[in-house]
C-alpha positions in Angstrom: -132.4 -47.3 -49.2 -134.0 -44.7 -46.8 -135.5 -41.7 -48.2 -134.3 -38.3 -47.2 -137.3 -37.8 -44.9 -136.7 -41.1 -43.2 -133.1 -40.3 -42.7 -134.2 -37.0 -41.0 -136.4 -38.9 -38.7 -133.8 -41.6 -37.6 -132.1 -41.0 -34.3 -128.8 -42.4 -33.5 -128.6 -44.4 -30.2 -127.8 -42.4 -27.0 -124.3 -42.7 -25.7 -124.3 -45.5 -23.0 -122.7 -43.1 -20.5 -125.6 -40.8 -21.0 -128.1 -43.6 -20.7 -126.6 -44.8 -17.5 -126.5 -41.3 -16.0 -130.1 -40.7 -17.1 -131.2 -43.8 -15.5 -129.3 -43.1 -12.3 -131.0 -39.8 -12.0 -134.5 -41.1 -12.9 -134.1 -43.8 -10.3 -132.8 -41.5 -7.5 -133.5 -37.8 -8.0 -136.9 -36.2 -7.5 -135.7 -32.9 -8.9 -134.4 -34.6 -12.1 -137.7 -36.5 -12.5 -139.6 -33.3 -12.2 -137.4 -31.7 -14.9 -137.9 -34.6 -17.2 -141.7 -34.4 -16.8 -141.5 -30.7 -17.5 -138.7 -30.5 -20.2 -137.3 -33.9 -21.4 -134.6 -32.4 -23.5 -133.3 -30.3 -20.7 -133.2 -33.5 -18.5 -131.2 -35.2 -21.3 -128.8 -32.4 -21.4 -128.4 -32.5 -17.7 -127.6 -36.2 -18.0 -124.7 -35.4 -20.5 -126.5 -35.5 -23.9 -125.2 -33.0 -26.4 -127.8 -32.0 -29.1 -126.6 -32.3 -32.7 -125.3 -29.3 -34.5 -126.2 -28.2 -38.0 -128.9 -26.5 -40.0 -132.3 -27.1 -38.4 -133.8 -28.8 -41.5 -130.9 -31.3 -41.5 -131.1 -32.3 -37.7 -133.4 -35.2 -36.7 -136.1 -34.5 -34.2 -134.5 -34.1 -30.8 -134.6 -36.9 -28.4 -136.3 -34.7 -25.9 -139.2 -34.1 -28.2 -139.6 -37.7 -28.7 -139.5 -38.5 -25.1 -141.5 -35.5 -23.8 -144.5 -36.7 -21.8 -148.0 -35.9 -22.6 -150.4 -34.3 -20.0 -151.7 -37.1 -17.7 -148.8 -39.5 -18.3 -146.8 -40.6 -15.3 -143.2 -41.6 -14.8 -142.4 -45.1 -13.7 -141.6 -45.2 -10.0 -137.9 -44.9 -9.0 -138.1 -48.6 -7.7 -139.5 -49.8 -11.1 -136.8 -47.9 -13.0 -134.0 -49.6 -10.8 -135.7 -53.1 -11.0 -136.0 -52.8 -14.8 -132.8 -50.9 -15.6 -131.4 -53.4 -17.9 -134.5 -53.2 -20.1 -134.6 -49.5 -20.1 -130.8 -49.4 -21.0 -131.5 -51.6 -24.0 -134.4 -49.3 -25.1 -132.5 -46.1 -24.8 -128.9 -47.1 -26.1 
């Protein structure tokens, strides 16, 4: 059985529609890619993700915080995202 702390850390899978929209934008839209690099959570919201509601201490870490890029990291190219889309869908959903 998971401890309370483990439950707080677990993230439910992203809705497949959000994943598809996110990958569509990541593979075609330079403005969206810049937004993702700057603020991953805002990019997810733009792709249709709705942050969970509830008291802050009961909400698991936001997806955006988990996906936020570190300085010096780079985003896969649009062509690579399009080519490996099925792999990325499986990882995100």
